[in-house]
KOLVEXRO-964762 format. One record per atom (N, C-alpha, C, CB): residue in one letter; x, y, z. Coordinates in steps of 0.1 Angstrom, whole numbers, padded with zeros to 4 digits, always signed. Glycine has a CB too. Layout:
REM residues N
aXYZ/...
END
This chain:
REM residues 287
m+1108+0477+0732/m+1114+0472+0746/m+1113+0477+0754/m+1124+0472+0748/p+1105+0468+0762/p+1099+0464+0778/p+1099+0477+0785/p+1109+0453+0787/t+1087+0484+0790/t+1089+0493+0799/t+1090+0491+0814/t+1079+0499+0797/q+1100+0498+0817/q+1108+0495+0831/q+1095+0497+0839/q+1123+0507+0835/p+1098+0489+0855/p+1089+0492+0863/p+1088+0504+0869/p+1090+0484+0870/h+1097+0511+0869/h+1101+0521+0881/h+1094+0536+0868/h+1124+0520+0887/c+1095+0532+0856/c+1087+0544+0845/c+1075+0538+0847/c+1091+0546+0828/l+1068+0528+0847/l+1055+0527+0849/l+1051+0530+0861/l+1050+0517+0847/y+1057+0530+0873/y+1050+0535+0888/y+1053+0550+0881/y+1059+0530+0907/s+1061+0558+0877/s+1059+0573+0875/s+1048+0573+0864/s+1073+0581+0871/r+1042+0570+0856/r+1039+0573+0844/r+1023+0571+0857/r+1044+0563+0827/l+1018+0559+0864/l+1008+0557+0871/l+1004+0570+0875/l+1011+0548+0882/i+1015+0575+0885/i+1010+0588+0899/i+1008+0597+0887/i+1025+0595+0915/q+1011+0598+0878/q+1008+0607+0869/q+0996+0609+0860/q+1016+0607+0863/a+0991+0598+0857/a+0978+0597+0850/a+0969+0600+0852/a+0974+0589+0849/n+0957+0603+0840/n+0947+0607+0842/n+0937+0594+0840/n+0945+0619+0835/a+0922+0596+0841/a+0911+0586+0843/a+0913+0581+0825/a+0893+0596+0848/v+0918+0587+0818/v+0919+0581+0801/v+0928+0568+0802/v+0927+0594+0789/d+0940+0573+0805/d+0953+0566+0803/d+0956+0551+0811/d+0964+0577+0810/i+0950+0557+0826/i+0952+0549+0840/i+0949+0531+0835/i+0938+0555+0853/a+0937+0530+0825/a+0935+0514+0823/a+0944+0511+0814/a+0921+0508+0817/g+0949+0516+0805/g+0963+0509+0795/g+0972+0506+0805/g+0972+0519+0783/l+0978+0518+0814/l+0990+0514+0822/l+0985+0502+0834/l+0996+0529+0829/l+0975+0500+0837/l+0974+0490+0846/l+0971+0476+0842/l+0965+0495+0854/d+0967+0482+0826/d+0968+0466+0819/d+0988+0460+0814/d+0956+0468+0801/e+0992+0474+0816/e+1007+0468+0812/e+1011+0459+0826/e+1020+0482+0809/v+1010+0470+0840/v+1012+0466+0853/v+1008+0452+0851/v+1005+0474+0864/a+0999+0445+0849/a+0994+0433+0848/a+1004+0425+0841/a+0981+0433+0843/a+1006+0428+0830/a+1014+0419+0820/a+1028+0414+0823/a+1014+0426+0807/l+1034+0423+0835/l+1044+0421+0843/l+1049+0409+0847/l+1042+0427+0852/d+1061+0400+0848/d+1064+0391+0852/d+1063+0394+0869/d+1077+0388+0846/a+1061+0382+0877/a+1059+0380+0888/a+1064+0389+0902/a+1063+0368+0888/h+1079+0392+0896/h+1087+0396+0906/h+1085+0413+0902/h+1105+0389+0905/e+1086+0420+0892/e+1083+0430+0890/e+1071+0436+0894/e+1085+0431+0879/l+1059+0427+0891/l+1045+0428+0894/l+1046+0431+0911/l+1036+0412+0890/g+1053+0422+0916/g+1050+0423+0930/g+1062+0434+0932/g+1051+0407+0940/n+1068+0440+0927/n+1076+0454+0933/n+1066+0464+0930/n+1093+0458+0926/l+1060+0467+0920/l+1050+0474+0916/l+1039+0477+0927/l+1044+0468+0905/i+1032+0462+0931/i+1021+0462+0938/i+1025+0470+0954/i+1018+0446+0938/d+1037+0467+0957/d+1045+0470+0969/d+1040+0485+0966/d+1064+0466+0970/a+1043+0492+0957/a+1042+0505+0955/a+1029+0510+0957/a+1046+0507+0943/i+1022+0502+0954/i+1005+0506+0947/i+1001+0508+0959/i+0994+0493+0937/i+1001+0497+0968/i+0992+0498+0980/i+0995+0510+0991/i+0994+0483+0989/q+1007+0517+0987/q+1010+0528+0995/q+0999+0544+0994/q+1025+0531+0991/s+0994+0539+0982/s+0983+0549+0977/s+0971+0544+0976/s+0984+0557+0965/p+0962+0549+0984/p+0948+0548+0983/p+0943+0546+0968/p+0942+0559+0990/t+0947+0560+0964/t+0941+0561+0948/t+0943+0552+0942/t+0945+0570+0939/l+0955+0548+0939/l+0961+0539+0930/l+0961+0525+0934/l+0974+0542+0928/s+0950+0523+0950/s+0948+0512+0947/s+0934+0510+0946/s+0953+0505+0955/v+0926+0522+0946/v+0912+0521+0940/v+0912+0521+0924/v+0904+0534+0946/w+0921+0524+0917/w+0924+0525+0902/w+0926+0511+0902/w+0937+0536+0896/a+0936+0501+0908/a+0940+0489+0904/a+0927+0479+0904/a+0952+0485+0912/l+0921+0481+0919/l+0913+0469+0920/l+0898+0473+0914/l+0913+0462+0936/g+0896+0487+0909/g+0885+0489+0901/g+0886+0483+0888/g+0881+0502+0900/r+0896+0478+0883/r+0904+0477+0867/r+0902+0461+0869/r+0926+0484+0864/w+0913+0456+0876/w+0914+0444+0880/w+0904+0434+0884/w+0919+0446+0887/l+0897+0438+0892/l+0885+0432+0895/l+0872+0428+0887/l+0882+0439+0903/t+0873+0435+0877/t+0861+0437+0867/t+0862+0432+0852/t+0857+0452+0867/t+0874+0432+0852/t+0877+0430+0838/t+0874+0415+0833/t+0892+0434+0835/n+0877+0405+0843/n+0874+0392+0843/n+0882+0382+0835/n+0861+0391+0839/t+0897+0389+0829/t+0906+0382+0823/t+0916+0375+0832/t+0911+0390+0815/d+0923+0365+0832/d+0928+0357+0837/d+0941+0363+0843/d+0930+0346+0829/i+0946+0372+0839/i+0961+0380+0839/i+0959+0393+0850/i+0965+0387+0822/d+0943+0395+0849/d+0938+0410+0859/d+0936+0402+0873/d+0920+0420+0852/i+0928+0392+0869/i+0921+0383+0883/i+0936+0379+0893/i+0912+0364+0876/a+0944+0374+0886/a+0959+0371+0891/a+0966+0381+0897/a+0969+0367+0881/a+0967+0394+0890/a+0968+0408+0899/a+0962+0413+0905/a+0969+0417+0896/a+0952+0411+0906/a+0940+0413+0917/a+0941+0411+0929/a+0929+0407+0915/r+0945+0394+0927/r+0948+0386+0936/r+0956+0388+0946/r+0950+0378+0931/r+0970+0389+0940/r+0981+0396+0943/r+0983+0409+0954/r+0985+0400+0931/l+0971+0418+0947/l+0969+0431+0951/l+0964+0428+0966/l+0960+0440+0941/v+0954+0422+0963/v+0943+0419+0978/v+0948+0414+0988/v+0931+0409+0977/r+0961+0399+0987/r+0970+0397+0996/r+0981+0410+1002/r+0977+0387+0990/k+0984+0418+0997/k+0992+0427+0994/k+0990+0438+1008/k+0989+0432+0978/l+0975+0437+1003/l+0965+0453+1011/l+0960+0445+1026/l+0945+0460+0997/s+0958+0431+1023/s+0952+0426+1035/s+0964+0425+1045/s+0943+0412+1032/d+0977+0421+1039/d+0987+0422+1050/d+0993+0436+1057/d+0998+0415+1045/h+0992+0447+1045/h+0994+0461+1052/h+0983+0464+1061/h+0994+0473+1042/y+0973+0462+1060/y+0965+0470+1066/y+0958+0460+1078/y+0956+0477+1056/l+0963+0449+1081/l+0959+0436+1088/l+0957+0443+1107/l+0973+0420+1085/a+0967+0451+1106/a+0967+0455+1124/a+0957+0469+1121/a+0987+0460+1133/a+0951+0474+1113/a+0943+0488+1111/a+0934+0486+1126/a+0933+0489+1094/d+0933+0500+1132/d+0921+0502+1139/d+0909+0509+1137/d+0925+0506+1149/i+0909+0513+1123/i+0900+0521+1116/i+0898+0515+1101/i+0906+0537+1115/p+0886+0515+1094/p+0884+0512+1082/p+0893+0524+1072/p+0868+0511+1079/v+0897+0519+1059/v+0905+0524+1051/v+0895+0534+1046/v+0913+0515+1043/r+0902+0543+1044/r+0891+0555+1036/r+0895+0557+1022/r+0891+0572+1043/f+0886+0554+1012/f+0888+0550+0997/f+0880+0561+0993/f+0882+0535+0990/d+0883+0566+0981/d+0873+0577+0976/d+0873+0571+0963/d+0878+0594+0976/l+0861+0565+0959/l+0856+0555+0947/l+0845+0569+0934/l+0840+0538+0958/s+0847+0579+0939/s+0840+0587+0927/s+0848+0591+0913/s+0836+0599+0932/a+0858+0585+0909/a+0868+0582+0898/a+0865+0567+0892/a+0884+0582+0905/l+0853+0559+0901/l+0853+0547+0889/l+0835+0548+0889/l+0862+0527+0894/r+0833+0539+0876/r+0817+0537+0877/r+0812+0530+0889/r+0813+0528+0866/p+0802+0535+0889/p+0790+0531+0902/p+0793+0515+0904/p+0770+0533+0895/t+0789+0510+0889/t+0789+0491+0886/t+0800+0486+0890/t+0787+0485+0871/d+0813+0495+0888/d+0826+0482+0885/d+0827+0488+0899/d+0842+0481+0871/a+0829+0499+0911/a+0828+0501+0922/a+0819+0490+0930/a+0825+0515+0922/m+0808+0486+0925/m+0799+0480+0933/m+0804+0463+0930/m+0783+0485+0929/l+0807+0462+0923/l+0815+0448+0916/l+0828+0446+0925/l+0821+0452+0898/a+0837+0453+0922/a+0848+0455+0930/a+0846+0450+0948/a+0852+0471+0927/g+0836+0455+0951/g+0833+0457+0963/g+0828+0440+0969/g+0820+0469+0963/f+0821+0438+0961/f+0815+0421+0964/f+0824+0413+0961/f+0802+0416+0956/r+0834+0414+0949/r+0848+0404+0949/r+0854+0409+0961/r+0860+0406+0935/l+0860+0419+0966/l+0868+0420+0977/l+0864+0409+0990/l+0867+0434+0981/c+0851+0410+0988/c+0846+0404+1004/c+0849+0386+1001/c+0824+0408+1008/a+0845+0386+0985/a+0848+0373+0980/a+0859+0370+0981/a+0845+0369+0969/l+0871+0374+0982/l+0883+0371+0985/l+0893+0372+0997/l+0886+0375+0979/g+0882+0374+1004/g+0884+0374+1020/g+0891+0383+1022/g+0890+0363+1027/v+0896+0400+1015/v+0908+0409+1019/v+0899+0413+1037/v+0911+0426+1005/t+0913+0415+1041/t+0911+0422+1054/t+0899+0431+1056/t+0923+0431+1056/l+0892+0429+1069/l+0882+0437+1073/l+0883+0453+1068/l+0883+0435+1087/p+0893+0462+1077/p+0898+0475+1069/p+0895+0473+1061/p+0911+0480+1067/v+0896+0471+1049/v+0903+0470+1035/v+0887+0470+1030/v+0914+0454+1031/s+0880+0459+1031/s+0865+0454+1028/s+0854+0466+1034/s+0861+0438+1036/l+0853+0469+1044/l+0844+0475+1052/l+0849+0489+1048/l+0844+0471+1068/g+0863+0495+1045/g+0863+0510+1042/g+0862+0514+1026/g+0876+0516+1048/w+0859+0501+1023/w+0851+0498+1007/w+0837+0501+1007/w+0851+0481+1004/v+0829+0496+1013/v+0815+0492+1017/v+0814+0511+1021/v+0813+0478+1033/l+0818+0513+1030/l+0813+0528+1036/l+0816+0536+1025/l+0821+0535+1051/a+0827+0537+1015/a+0829+0545+1004/a+0821+0545+0993/a+0839+0542+0999/l+0814+0533+0992/l+0802+0529+0986/l+0789+0536+0989/l+0800+0516+0989/l+0789+0538+1000/l+0774+0545+1007/l+0779+0559+1007/l+0770+0540+1025/r+0790+0563+1005/r+0792+0577+1007/r+0790+0584+0991/r+0808+0579+1014/l+0788+0575+0981/l+0783+0580+0964/l+0774+0584+0968/l+0781+0571+0951/p+0771+0596+0955/p+0756+0597+0950/p+0741+0584+0950/p+0758+0600+0936/d+0732+0591+0955/d+0721+0584+0962/d+0718+0577+0948/d+0708+0595+0971/e+0717+0561+0946/e+0713+0555+0935/e+0706+0538+0942/e+0729+0555+0923/a+0692+0539+0942/a+0682+0529+0949/a+0691+0518+0947/a+0665+0528+0942/a+0694+0510+0938/a+0699+0499+0937/a+0712+0498+0941/a+0696+0494+0925/q+0721+0506+0940/q+0734+0506+0945/q+0733+0506+0958/q+0743+0516+0940/l+0727+0515+0963/l+0726+0517+0979/l+0719+0509+0986/l+0720+0530+0982/d+0710+0500+0979/d+0707+0485+0983/d+0719+0476+0987/d+0699+0478+0971/d+0726+0476+0972/d+0734+0464+0976/d+0745+0464+0986/d+0739+0459+0964/a+0753+0482+0984/a+0760+0488+0995/a+0760+0480+1010/a+0753+0501+0997/l+0739+0485+1012/l+0736+0480+1027/l+0736+0463+1026/l+0719+0486+1033/k+0732+0454+1017/k+0739+0440+1018/k+0752+0434+1019/k+0735+0434+1010/l+0761+0443+1015/l+0776+0441+1017/l+0779+0445+1031/l+0784+0449+1008/l+0772+0458+1035/l+0776+0462+1052/l+0767+0451+1060/l+0771+0481+1058/q+0755+0449+1056/q+0748+0434+1067/q+0756+0419+1064/q+0729+0431+1061/y+0764+0421+1053/y+0773+0407+1054/y+0784+0407+1060/y+0776+0400+1043/h+0793+0422+1066/h+0801+0422+1073/h+0798+0417+1086/h+0805+0433+1071/w+0784+0424+1090/w+0776+0422+1100/w+0773+0408+1107/w+0765+0427+1096/q+0770+0402+1094/q+0766+0391+1099/q+0780+0374+1101/q+0752+0388+1088/e+0789+0381+1091/e+0803+0371+1092/e+0812+0377+1100/e+0812+0367+1078/y+0817+0391+1106/y+0822+0397+1114/y+0816+0405+1121/y+0830+0401+1110/p+0808+0399+1133/p+0799+0413+1140/p+0809+0418+1150/p+0782+0409+1150/y+0818+0413+1155/y+0825+0419+1168/y+0834+0432+1163/y+0835+0407+1177/t+0843+0425+1150/t+0854+0431+1145/t+0847+0444+1134/t+0866+0418+1138/t+0836+0443+1129/t+0828+0455+1123/t+0821+0462+1132/t+0818+0451+1112/q+0815+0461+1143/q+0812+0468+1152/q+0827+0477+1160/q+0805+0457+1162/r+0835+0469+1159/r+0845+0481+1167/r+0853+0489+1158/r+0856+0473+1176/l+0853+0484+1143/l+0860+0498+1134/l+0849+0506+1129/l+0870+0494+1120/l+0836+0499+1131/l+0827+0513+1128/l+0828+0523+1141/l+0809+0509+1125/d+0829+0516+1152/d+0830+0525+1162/d+0844+0537+1166/d+0827+0516+1171/s+0854+0532+1157/s+0865+0535+1160/s+0866+0550+1150/s+0876+0522+1158/a+0859+0552+1141/a+0859+0565+1134/a+0846+0570+1127/a+0870+0564+1123/d+0847+0579+1125/d+0835+0588+1121/d+0836+0586+1104/d+0836+0607+1128/a+0822+0576+1106/a+0820+0572+1088/a+0821+0582+1075/a+0805+0567+1086/g+0814+0597+1078/g+0814+0603+1070/g+0800+0602+1061/g+0825+0601+1065/l+0788+0594+1068/l+0779+0592+1062/l+0770+0602+1062/l+0776+0582+1064/k+0756+0600+1055/k+0747+0609+1057/k+0735+0607+1067/k+0744+0612+1046/p+0730+0617+1077/p+0720+0608+1087/p+0713+0597+1083/p+0709+0615+1093/d+0706+0598+1075/d+0699+0586+1074/d+0701+0571+1071/d+0692+0590+1067/l+0714+0577+1067/l+0723+0563+1064/l+0728+0556+1081/l+0741+0568+1054/t+0732+0568+1087/t+0739+0567+1100/t+0722+0559+1107/t+0746+0585+1108/v+0717+0565+1105/v+0702+0558+1109/v+0700+0543+1106/v+0690+0565+1101/r+0702+0539+1095/r+0698+0526+1088/r+0709+0519+1094/r+0696+0526+1071/i+0720+0519+1097/i+0728+0512+1097/i+0730+0511+1117/i+0740+0518+1086/g+0726+0523+1118/g+0723+0515+1133/g+0713+0509+1139/g+0725+0520+1142/r+0703+0507+1129/r+0696+0497+1130/r+0695+0482+1126/r+0689+0502+1128/i+0706+0480+1120/i+0715+0469+1114/i+0721+0466+1127/i+0727+0473+1101/s+0726+0476+1133/s+0736+0472+1145/s+0728+0465+1156/s+0743+0485+1151/s+0715+0469+1154/s+0710+0460+1166/s+0708+0445+1168/s+0699+0465+1169/l+0709+0443+1154/l+0707+0432+1151/l+0719+0420+1155/l+0703+0433+1137/l+0730+0428+1158/l+0740+0417+1165/l+0731+0411+1176/l+0754+0425+1172/k+0724+0415+1182/k+0722+0405+1197/k+0716+0394+1191/k+0710+0412+1210/q+0705+0399+1180/q+0702+0388+1179/q+0708+0373+1170/q+0693+0392+1177/q+0722+0380+1165/q+0732+0374+1157/q+0737+0363+1166/q+0742+0385+1153/a+0739+0371+1180/a+0747+0365+1190/a+0739+0348+1194/a+0747+0378+1203/d+0731+0348+1190/d+0720+0334+1190/d+0730+0327+1183/d+0702+0334+1181/a+0735+0328+1173/a+0744+0318+1161/a+0755+0315+1168/a+0749+0326+1145/l+0758+0319+1178/l+0772+0314+1184/l+0768+0306+1194/l+0783+0324+1190/e+0756+0301+1199/e+0751+0295+1206/e+0747+0277+1200/e+0740+0304+1208/q+0751+0276+1185/q+0749+0267+1176/q+0756+0256+1178/q+0751+0272+1163/a+0754+0244+1175/a+0762+0231+1178/a+0777+0237+1168/a+0753+0213+1170/k+0791+0236+1172/k+0799+0233+1169/k+0811+0224+1172/k+0800+0240+1167/l+0820+0222+1172/l+0832+0214+1174/l+0835+0215+1189/l+0843+0219+1165/k+0834+0207+1197/k+0840+0213+1211/k+0851+0218+1212/k+0842+0205+1221/e+0861+0214+1202/e+0875+0224+1204/e+0873+0235+1203/e+0887+0223+1196/f+0862+0245+1198/f+0861+0255+1194/f+0856+0264+1211/f+0851+0255+1181/n+0851+0256+1220/n+0846+0254+1233/n+0858+0256+1242/n+0839+0241+1236/l+0870+0252+1240/l+0877+0248+1254/l+0887+0263+1255/l+0887+0231+1252/s+0890+0262+1264/s+0898+0279+1269/s+0913+0274+1267/s+0894+0285+1290/h+0922+0284+1268/h+0934+0283+1261/h+0943+0272+1266/h+0940+0295+1262/e+0939+0271+1281/e+0950+0260+1288/e+0939+0245+1283/e+0951+0264+1312/e+0932+0246+1283/e+0922+0230+1281/e+0932+0227+1266/e+0898+0233+1277/w+0930+0238+1257/w+0935+0238+1245/w+0947+0229+1244/w+0938+0251+1240/i+0957+0236+1253/i+0971+0231+1253/i+0972+0216+1258/i+0980+0241+1262/a+0963+0212+1268/a+0963+0204+1271/a+0958+0188+1260/a+0957+0210+1280/l+0950+0194+1252/l+0943+0186+1242/l+0958+0181+1235/l+0929+0195+1232/q+0958+0194+1228/q+0972+0190+1221/q+0983+0183+1226/q+0977+0201+1217/g+0985+0185+1239/g+0996+0177+1243/g+0991+0163+1244/g+1002+0182+1256/l+0981+0156+1250/l+0978+0145+1249/l+0975+0139+1234/l+0968+0144+1259/k+0973+0148+1224/k+0974+0142+1213/k+0990+0140+1205/k+0964+0150+1205/l+0997+0145+1211/l+1011+0146+1207/l+1016+0134+1218/l+1018+0163+1210/r+1013+0131+1223/r+1018+0120+1235/r+1009+0111+1226/r+1013+0124+1254/k+1000+0106+1224/k+0993+0099+1215/k+0999+0093+1200/k+0984+0108+1213/q+1003+0104+1195/q+1012+0102+1184/q+1026+0094+1186/q+1014+0115+1179/r+1035+0101+1196/r+1049+0097+1199/r+1049+0081+1207/r+1056+0109+1209/e+1034+0079+1211/e+1032+0062+1218/e+1030+0056+1203/e+1014+0059+1231/i+1024+0059+1193/i+1021+0052+1182/i+1034+0054+1174/i+1008+0057+1176/h+1044+0063+1173/h+1055+0059+1167/h+1065+0047+1174/h+1062+0072+1164/r+1068+0052+1184/r+1074+0044+1192/r+1070+0025+1192/r+1071+0052+1205/h+1060+0023+1194/h+1056+0011+1190/h+1064+0007+1176/h+1041+0012+1189/a+1059+0016+1167/a+1062+0014+1157/a+1079+0012+1154/a+1056+0022+1150/e+1084+0021+1156/e+1100+0016+1160/e+1106+0005+1165/e+1105+0023+1169/q+1097+0005+1176/q+1104-0010+1182/q+1101-0021+1175/q+1100-0014+1197/r+1090-0019+1166/r+1090-0035+1158/r+1094-0031+1144/r+1074-0044+1158/s+1101-0022+1141/s+1108-0019+1129/s+1123-0022+1128/s+1107-0004+1126/k+1123-0030+1118/k+1139-0039+1115/k+1148-0032+1108/k+1138-0053+1106/l+1142-0018+1103/l+1153-0011+1100/l+1155+0002+1110/l+1150-0005+1085/w+1148+0001+1117/w+1156+0013+1131/w+1166+0005+1138/w+1144+0019+1145/k+1166-0005+1137/k+1176-0015+1144/k+1188-0011+1137/k+1174-0032+1143/l+1190-0006+1125/l+1203-0006+1117/l+1209+0008+1118/l+1201-0009+1101/i+1200+0016+1127/i+1201+0034+1125/i+1204+0038+1140/i+1185+0044+1119/k+1212+0050+1137/k+1214+0053+1155/k+1209+0067+1152/k+1234+0054+1163/q+1198+0069+1163/q+1192+0078+1162/q+1192+0091+1175/q+1182+0073+1159/s+1195+0100+1175/s+1200+0111+1181/s+1187+0121+1180/s+1215+0116+1173/c+1180+0127+1192/c+1173+0134+1198/c+1177+0146+1202/c+1169+0129+1205/f+1171+0159+1200/f+1172+0174+1203/f+1161+0179+1212/f+1172+0183+1190/k+1163+0185+1223/k+1154+0189+1228/k+1157+0206+1232/k+1151+0178+1238/y+1148+0217+1231/y+1150+0231+1227/y+1144+0236+1240/y+1142+0238+1212/s+1152+0245+1246/s+1140+0253+1257/s+1135+0265+1254/s+1146+0257+1270/r+1129+0269+1264/r+1114+0282+1256/r+1125+0293+1252/r+1097+0293+1273/d+1136+0295+1259/d+1139+0304+1255/d+1148+0306+1243/d+1144+0309+1265/a+1149+0315+1234/a+1159+0319+1223/a+1172+0319+1232/a+1155+0335+1216/v+1185+0312+1222/v+1199+0318+1231/v+1206+0315+1214/v+1208+0306+1250/v+1214+0323+1216/v+1224+0329+1205/v+1238+0321+1215/v+1223+0350+1202/e+1244+0315+1207/e+1261+0308+1211/e+1269+0320+1204/e+1265+0288+1203/t+1280+0324+1214/t+1290+0331+1205/t+1299+0324+1208/t+1292+0344+1206/t+1313+0327+1202/t+1324+0323+1205/t+1332+0333+1205/t+1328+0315+1200/a+1341+0336+1214/a+1352+0346+1214/a+1365+0341+1221/a+1348+0360+1222/q+1381+0342+1216/q+1392+0340+1223/q+1390+0325+1229/q+1394+0353+1235/g+1381+0316+1218/g+1384+0300+1222/g+1374+0298+1233/g+1401+0296+1228/q+1368+0309+1239/q+1355+0308+1251/q+1343+0308+1243/q+1353+0322+1262/t+1331+0299+1243/t+1320+0295+1238/t+1309+0299+1251/t+1322+0280+1232/s+1300+0308+1250/s+1293+0314+1259/s+1274+0316+1249/s+1304+0330+1263/d+1268+0318+1261/d+1253+0317+1254/d+1247+0330+1261/d+1243+0302+1257/q+1237+0334+1254/q+1234+0347+1252/q+1216+0345+1251/q+1243+0353+1238/i+1212+0345+1262/i+1191+0345+1262/i+1190+0357+1257/i+1179+0344+1279/l+1182+0356+1248/l+1171+0372+1240/l+1160+0370+1243/l+1169+0376+1222/s+1155+0384+1250/s+1146+0386+1254/s+1133+0383+1249/s+1147+0394+1256/m+1120+0377+1252/m+1109+0373+1243/m+1100+0380+1249/m+1105+0358+1241/r+1090+0386+1239/r+1079+0391+1245/r+1069+0386+1236/r+1079+0405+1248/p+1055+0382+1238/p+1041+0376+1229/p+1041+0389+1219/p+1023+0374+1238/h+1037+0388+1207/h+1029+0399+1199/h+1019+0391+1191/h+1038+0409+1190/g+1008+0395+1191/g+0998+0389+1183/g+0988+0399+1177/g+0991+0379+1191/v+0982+0399+1166/v+0970+0407+1161/v+0954+0401+1161/v+0974+0410+1146/p+0943+0407+1168/p+0927+0402+1166/p+0928+0402+1152/p+0915+0413+1172/f+0920+0390+1151/f+0918+0383+1138/f+0906+0374+1138/f+0930+0376+1135/e+0892+0377+1136/e+0881+0372+1138/e+0875+0365+1120/e+0871+0386+1147/s+0875+0353+1122/s+0871+0342+1110/s+0858+0344+1107/s+0872+0328+1114/p+0854+0340+1096/p+0839+0344+1095/p+0832+0332+1103/p+0834+0346+1077/l+0821+0340+1103/l+0808+0329+1113/l+0808+0319+1104/l+0790+0334+1117/s+0800+0319+1093/s+0796+0310+1087/s+0806+0301+1080/s+0788+0315+1079/e+0823+0302+1082/e+0827+0289+1080/e+0833+0283+1090/e+0834+0288+1070/r+0828+0288+1101/r+0831+0277+1119/r+0820+0273+1118/r+0834+0283+1139/l+0808+0278+1114/l+0794+0267+1115/l+0790+0260+1102/l+0781+0275+1119/d+0790+0263+1093/d+0788+0258+1080/d+0800+0258+1068/d+0777+0266+1077/p+0810+0252+1066/p+0818+0257+1057/p+0810+0252+1043/p+0833+0252+1060/l+0803+0245+1043/l+0801+0242+1028/l+0790+0255+1023/l+0793+0226+1028/t+0784+0258+1029/t+0775+0271+1030/t+0783+0286+1026/t+0771+0273+1047/s+0797+0286+1033/s+0804+0293+1031/s+0809+0296+1020/s+0811+0292+1036/q+0814+0283+1013/q+0819+0285+1000/q+0809+0287+0991/q+0826+0276+0995/s+0795+0286+0990/s+0785+0287+0981/s+0782+0305+0985/s+0772+0275+0984/r+0784+0307+0994/r+0781+0324+0996/r+0794+0329+0989/r+0781+0331+1014/h+0805+0327+0991/h+0814+0333+0984/h+0817+0333+0971/h+0822+0330+0989/e+0810+0321+0965/e+0807+0321+0947/e+0797+0333+0947/e+0799+0304+0939/q+0786+0335+0955/q+0775+0345+0951/q+0784+0357+0953/q+0758+0345+0961/l+0792+0358+0964/l+0797+0372+0959/l+0804+0376+0951/l+0801+0378+0966/w+0812+0366+0944/w+0822+0370+0931/w+0813+0369+0920/w+0836+0360+0927/d+0798+0368+0920/d+0789+0371+0907/d+0785+0381+0907/d+0778+0364+0904/g+0789+0389+0921/g+0780+0402+0924/g+0764+0398+0931/g+0777+0409+0908/t+0764+0391+0941/t+0753+0392+0945/t+0753+0389+0960/t+0743+0385+0937/a+0745+0391+0968/a+0743+0386+0984/a+0733+0380+0993/a+0745+0396+0990/s+0732+0372+1000/s+0718+0367+1002/s+0719+0373+1018/s+0714+0346+0999/
END
């Protein structure tokens, strides 16, 4: 008889380091719906998230990698608007697994509060020369790809690092001024447009597209046999209500909402190099 998802979750939160791996294998083998429900519960606990990522991102089996991708997407949604890096405790993982999971989190493009929080947790682990160098490479990757968001997140909270690491990170931070030159490199003109210019450009493209369709419809014999009706919508959201035979429209008040998001610099400048870099990150290396 298969284990029920709620029983699995109860066992997960009570499990020790010896039993957790087997339980996570059972979770990964669940069907899509049950796995999704359990992942929704797992992301509420940074401790369970660490165990799950440390297991699923390092075993290299298809079923575990698929579960890891779903967990990464859920974590990205959950922490998308976070103002500080997520504080993870990686002491329960083997250093090599924690490091590989960090590389692969970056390769999968998890939201920055998660990946940067993982890197800072790596830097808080006991000193090992190779591990420290790799963690600093991951931190430098964040500064190279997401310079402004990385700086904002690091300034928002105390990372809890040792003084010597804080000094080294401060030196890396000074490279932001040099990396600003990369923003001046050649790129598509659309990236340099203001918001108003972008709207005007989109309107021009839409008018051209409509003109092409209009000429095509005028020359089409099929459209002569079809009656076409066009509906236009206003900028306001309206709810139509009917009461006692009377119909009325009620306008709903709307206000804009958005979450700041910085796309990787290499994807904007050189998408092919960006893809190659993600493949290197998945293999556990960073250039």
